C-alpha positions in Angstrom: -0.1 0.1 0.0 1.4 3.3 -1.0 2.2 6.0 1.6 -0.4 8.7 1.9 -0.1 12.0 -0.2 1.1 15.3 1.6 -1.4 17.4 3.4 -2.9 20.2 1.0 -1.5 23.0 2.8 2.2 21.9 2.5 1.9 21.9 -1.4 2.5 24.7 -3.6 -0.2 25.4 -6.1 2.1 24.1 -8.7 1.9 20.9 -7.1 -1.7 21.0 -6.6 -2.7 22.2 -10.0 -4.1 18.7 -10.7 -5.9 18.7 -7.5 -5.2 15.1 -7.1 -2.6 15.1 -4.3 -4.7 17.4 -2.2 -8.0 15.3 -2.9 -6.2 12.1 -2.1 -4.9 13.4 1.4 -7.5 15.7 2.6 -9.9 13.6 4.4 -8.2 10.2 4.0 -8.1 9.0 7.5 -11.8 10.3 8.0 -12.9 8.5 5.0 -11.2 5.3 5.8 -9.7 5.6 2.3 -6.9 3.2 1.1 -3.9 5.6 0.7 -3.2 4.8 -3.1 -1.3 7.2 -5.1 -3.2 10.5 -6.0 -5.2 10.4 -9.3 -4.5 13.0 -11.6 -8.3 13.2 -12.3 -8.6 15.1 -9.1 -10.0 12.6 -6.9 -8.6 10.0 -4.2 -8.9 6.4 -5.4 -9.4 3.5 -3.1 -12.3 4.8 -1.1 -14.2 2.4 1.0 -17.9 2.0 0.7 -20.1 3.2 3.3 -21.3 1.0 6.0 -24.2 0.9 8.4 -27.7 2.1 7.9 -27.0 5.8 8.2 -28.6 7.6 5.2 -26.3 10.0 2.9 -26.3 13.7 3.4 -28.0 15.8 0.7 -25.7 18.6 0.0 -27.2 22.0 -0.4 -25.6 25.0 -2.4 -25.6 28.4 -0.5 -28.5 30.6 -1.6 -27.4 33.4 -4.1 -27.3 36.8 -2.6 -29.0 38.7 -5.6 -32.5 39.4 -6.5 -32.6 37.6 -9.9 -33.8 34.1 -10.4 -31.5 31.8 -12.6 -32.2 30.0 -15.7 -29.5 27.5 -17.3 -29.0 25.5 -20.3 -26.2 23.1 -21.3 -24.7 23.1 -24.9 -22.7 20.5 -26.6 -20.1 22.0 -28.9 -17.8 20.6 -31.6 -14.7 22.2 -32.8 -14.2 20.7 -36.3 -11.0 22.8 -37.0 -9.2 20.7 -34.1 -8.7 17.1 -33.5 -8.8 16.2 -29.8 -5.3 16.9 -28.3 -5.5 14.2 -25.6 -7.2 11.2 -27.4 -5.9 10.2 -30.5 -8.8 8.5 -32.1 -11.3 11.7 -31.6 -11.3 13.5 -34.7 -13.1 16.4 -33.5 -12.6 18.6 -30.3 -15.8 18.4 -28.2 -16.9 20.4 -25.4 -19.9 20.9 -22.9 -20.5 24.5 -21.8 -23.4 25.7 -19.7 -25.1 29.0 -19.7 -26.3 30.6 -16.3 -28.3 33.7 -16.8 -31.0 36.0 -15.4 -34.3 34.3 -15.8 -38.0 36.1 -16.1 -39.3 35.8 -12.5 -42.7 35.5 -13.4 -41.9 32.1 -15.5 -39.9 30.4 -12.7 -42.1 29.6 -9.8 -45.3 28.9 -12.3 -43.5 26.4 -14.7 -43.2 22.8 -13.2 -41.5 21.9 -16.7 -38.5 24.0 -15.7 -36.8 21.7 -13.0 -33.8 22.8 -11.0 -30.7 22.0 -12.9 -28.6 19.3 -11.1 -25.0 20.3 -9.9 -23.8 17.4 -12.0 -25.5 15.2 -14.7 -26.6 11.7 -14.0 -24.0 9.6 -15.7 -21.1 12.1 -14.9 -22.1 12.0 -11.3 -21.7 8.1 -11.3 -18.2 8.5 -12.5 -17.5 11.4 -9.9 -18.9 9.5 -7.0 -16.9 6.3 -7.4 -13.9 7.8 -5.7 -13.0 10.8 -3.8 -14.4 12.6 -1.0 -18.1 12.9 -2.1 -18.7 9.2 -2.5 -21.8 7.8 -3.3 -23.6 6.5 -0.1 -22.1 9.2 1.8 -23.6 12.2 0.1 -26.3 13.1 -2.2 -25.1 15.7 -4.9 -27.1 18.8 -4.8 -29.4 20.6 -7.2 -28.5 24.1 -8.5 -30.6 27.2 -8.2 -30.9 27.3 -12.0 -34.0 26.2 -14.0 -33.4 24.4 -16.9 -34.5 26.1 -20.0 -36.2 29.3 -18.4 -36.8 32.3 -20.5 -34.2 35.0 -20.1 -35.0 38.4 -18.6 -34.3 40.8 -21.3 -36.2 43.7 -19.7 -33.0 45.6 -18.6 -31.2 44.8 -21.9 -27.8 43.0 -22.5 -25.8 41.7 -19.7 -22.1 41.4 -19.1 -20.9 37.7 -19.8 -18.2 35.9 -17.7 -16.7 32.8 -18.7 -15.6 30.1 -15.7 -12.6 27.8 -16.3 -12.6 24.8 -13.7 -9.4 23.5 -12.1 -7.4 20.6 -13.6 -9.3 17.5 -13.1 -12.3 19.4 -12.0 -15.4 20.1 -13.9 -17.8 23.0 -14.9 -19.6 23.0 -11.9 -16.8 23.0 -9.4 -17.4 26.7 -8.1 -21.0 27.0 -8.7 -21.4 28.9 -5.4 -19.5 31.7 -7.0 -21.1 31.3 -10.6 -24.6 31.3 -9.1 -24.2 34.5 -7.0 -22.7 36.5 -10.2 -25.8 35.4 -12.2 -28.2 36.6 -9.1 -26.6 40.0 -9.5 -27.5 40.3 -13.2 -24.4 38.6 -15.1 -24.3 35.7 -17.5 -21.9 33.2 -16.8 -20.6 30.4 -19.3 -18.9 27.6 -17.5 -16.6 25.3 -19.6 -15.7 21.8 -19.4 -12.4 21.1 -20.7 -12.6 17.7 -22.1 -10.3 15.0 -20.8 -8.6 17.7 -18.6 -12.0 17.4 -16.6 -12.5 14.6 -14.2 -15.8 13.7 -16.4 -17.7 15.2 -19.0 -21.3 14.0 -20.1 -22.4 14.5 -23.5 -25.8 14.1 -24.9 -27.1 10.5 -25.0 -25.2 9.6 -21.6 -21.9 9.3 -23.1 -19.0 10.2 -20.5 -15.6 11.3 -21.5 -13.6 10.6 -18.5 -10.0 12.1 -17.6 -7.5 11.1 -20.1 -4.4 13.2 -19.8 -0.8 12.0 -19.3 0.9 12.3 -16.0 2.0 15.8 -15.0 5.7 16.6 -14.8 7.5 19.0 -12.4 8.6 22.6 -13.1 7.6 25.6 -15.0 8.6 24.0 -18.1 6.6 20.7 -17.9 5.4 20.2 -21.5 2.1 18.5 -20.2 1.0 21.4 -18.3 2.2 24.0 -21.0 0.0 21.8 -23.5 -2.8 21.9 -21.2 -3.0 25.6 -21.0 -2.5 26.0 -24.7 -5.5 23.5 -25.3 -7.6 25.2 -22.7 -6.9 28.7 -24.4 -7.9 27.1 -27.9 -11.1 26.1 -26.2 -11.7 29.5 -24.7 -11.3 31.2 -28.1 -13.7 28.5 -29.7 -16.3 29.2 -27.1 -16.0 33.0 -27.8 -16.4 32.4 -31.3 -19.6 30.2 -30.6 -20.9 33.0 -28.3 -20.6 35.4 -31.3 -22.3 33.1 -33.7 -25.3 33.0 -31.2 -25.5 36.6 -31.0 -25.5 37.0 -34.9 -27.9 34.2 -35.5 -30.0 34.0 -32.4 -29.2 30.1 -32.1 -26.6 27.6 -31.3 -25.4 25.0 -33.6 -26.9 22.4 -31.1 -30.3 24.1 -31.7 -32.7 26.8 -30.3 -31.9 28.4 -27.0 -34.2 29.4 -24.2 -36.3 32.5 -25.3 -34.4 35.7 -25.1 -31.0 34.3 -24.3 -29.3 35.4 -27.4 -30.4 38.9 -26.9 -28.9 38.9 -23.3 -25.3 38.4 -24.3 -23.1 41.7 -24.3 -19.9 40.4 -25.7 -18.4 43.9 -25.6 -18.3 43.2 -21.7 -16.9 39.8 -21.7 -14.4 38.7 -19.0 -13.3 35.4 -17.4 -12.4 33.6 -14.1 -11.0 30.5 -12.9 -9.8 28.3 -10.1 -6.3 26.6 -10.0 -5.3 25.9 -13.8 -8.6 27.7 -14.6 -7.1 31.0 -13.4 -4.1 30.2 -15.4 -6.2 29.8 -18.5 -7.8 33.3 -17.8 -4.5 35.0 -18.0 -3.0 33.1 -21.0 -6.4 33.6 -22.8 -6.1 37.1 -22.3 -2.4 37.3 -23.2 -3.2 35.3 -26.4 -5.6 38.0 -27.6 -9.0 36.4 -26.8 -11.3 39.5 -26.4 -11.6 39.7 -22.6 -11.9 43.2 -20.8 -10.8 41.6 -17.3 -9.5 38.3 -15.7 -9.4 36.6 -12.2 -7.0 34.0 -11.1 -8.3 32.2 -7.9 -5.3 30.4 -6.5 -3.6 29.0 -9.8 0.0 29.3 -10.7 0.7 30.8 -14.1 2.5 29.2 -16.9 3.7 29.9 -20.1 4.7 33.2 -21.9 2.2 35.4 -19.7 4.6 35.0 -16.8 7.0 37.3 -18.3 4.9 39.2 -21.0 2.3 40.2 -18.4 -1.1 41.9 -19.4 -2.3 45.3 -20.0 -6.0 44.6 -18.9 -7.4 44.5 -15.3 -6.4 41.1 -13.3 -7.1 40.0 -10.0 -5.0 37.5 -8.2 -6.8 35.9 -4.9 -4.8 33.1 -3.2 -5.3 30.8 -0.3 -3.4 31.5 2.9 0.1 30.5 2.1 3.3 31.9 0.7 3.1 33.7 -2.6 3.4 31.7 -5.8 6.9 32.1 -7.6 4.9 32.9 -10.7 2.7 35.5 -9.2 5.9 37.3 -7.9 7.4 37.2 -11.6 4.1 38.3 -13.4 3.4 41.1 -10.8 5.6 43.9 -12.4 4.5 43.0 -15.9 0.7 43.5 -14.9 0.5 47.0 -16.4 -3.2 47.5 -16.2 -5.4 47.7 -13.1 -4.1 45.0 -10.6 -4.6 43.5 -7.4 -3.0 40.6 -5.4 -5.1 39.4 -2.5 -4.4 36.6 0.1 -7.4 35.5 2.2 -6.5 34.3 5.7 -7.6 30.8 7.0 -8.2 29.3 3.5 -6.7 26.6 1.4 -6.5 25.8 -2.3 -10.0 24.2 -2.4 -11.5 27.0 -0.4 -12.3 28.6 -3.9 -14.4 25.7 -4.8 -17.8 24.2 -3.8 -16.0 22.0 -1.3 -16.0 25.1 0.8 -19.5 24.7 1.6 -20.0 20.7 1.0 -17.2 19.5 3.4 -18.6 21.2 6.5 -22.1 19.9 5.6 -20.9 16.2 5.0 -17.9 16.2 7.8 -20.2 14.1 10.3 -21.3 11.5 7.8 -17.7 11.3 6.5 -16.3 10.6 9.8 -14.1 13.5 9.5 -13.2 16.0 12.3 -13.1 19.6 12.3 -9.2 19.4 12.1 -9.2 17.4 9.1 -11.8 19.6 7.4 -9.5 22.5 8.3 -6.5 20.7 6.8 -8.6 20.7 3.3 -10.4 24.1 3.1 -8.8 26.1 6.1 -9.9 27.1 9.5 -11.8 30.3 8.3 -15.6 29.7 8.9 -17.2 28.4 5.6 -19.9 31.1 5.4 -17.6 33.9 6.0 -15.2 32.6 3.5 -18.0 32.2 0.7 -19.3 35.8 1.5 -15.7 37.2 1.1 -15.4 35.4 -2.2 -18.7 36.5 -3.5 -18.2 40.1 -2.6 -14.6 40.3 -3.9 -15.3 38.7 -7.2 -18.5 40.6 -7.8 -16.9 43.9 -6.9 -14.1 43.4 -9.5 -16.6 42.7 -12.2 -18.8 45.5 -11.2 -15.9 47.8 -11.5 -14.5 46.6 -14.9 -17.6 45.5 -16.6 -20.2 47.9 -15.4 -17.8 51.0 -14.1 -19.1 50.9 -10.7 -17.2 51.8 -7.7 -15.7 49.0 -5.7 -14.2 50.5 -2.4 -13.4 47.1 -1.0 -10.6 46.5 -3.7 -9.2 50.0 -2.9 -7.2 48.6 0.0 -7.4 46.8 3.6 -10.4 47.3 5.5 -11.7 46.7 9.1 -14.8 45.1 7.5 -12.6 42.4 5.7 -9.6 42.1 8.0 -9.2 38.6 6.5 -8.1 39.9 3.1 -4.5 40.8 2.9 -3.4 43.3 0.1 -0.1 42.1 -1.1 2.4 44.2 -3.3 
């Protein structure tokens, strides 16, 4: 039996970019997990099946704080200009994306045919829950606050659009706590599954593409991680092209969209955020000329040319409570537009994902102590951590996409003593 992986807070963001080692270690003892080597898919292998008659815990996403009800629709996109870069026998690069948008309030409660969308689709969930922390039998995955196919609320005109890129080995819903809150305040968010880099992606008909990348190496010049960033940037560019087609033709290549959605998209106010490798993707996409007005990196090391070439557009770096990442130190003098580098006391790498909310809910059923949960997501109260993340992320996008003042981004404050301004 292999020795346990290191605890998450002792790993640099470079070493947890795959999320595998941290997830393998985080709650291993509490879950009675067989300590097999960390999987690059971002989940711990070898977890024991639950015993006893105690029912699974039904997880709940935190309620969004804005006034807008949420609609959602998933789209299957095919980039026929590219072969899949990870699986040789796939002649076309396929992606799943999901729109999250302000919905017509009157339509949502009166339409039983508009069910709340699941956090993860059924066949993908079966793969996801076979291993890792959120095991089938221990927890029941949540539903979101988004109503599938709800008509869009176009009464206020077009809305800024924000892209979300997940961490390596994660999935498009991995930071839904943040996504839903942005939408409830009037943004459209498009979440992207980076196929074969994501832990699992379900396509129409129930076909699931599981993680299929080669093992990651070490160092800034690891060819696998550099290729992954390039692939993700190409994915992002293609998604933006598809959004432009939707605006022009009022439909997607996959068919009709919910009523009003195409009229809601303001692509002149387009931005991006991501967690871990998703944050690196946002930076590299901006540097590569994808037409993004602003970007946010939530605790992700940067890779490739952007580290030394930098950016001329607004960029926010927000990290866990750990020593500054070397790539952030290098890029900082090359960020020539608006810039902030924040560090949130009492957090860990996965605080910027839905694990921040899910693990406290499930800890007792998982057999995990408070100390074990804190090793994984940090000692800061989960509700407080979520509130800070939501407020600072929304303030950034309000400032740069809506030209609204954002005093909390001007400097340290007594209201948010957990947030340190670095540099």
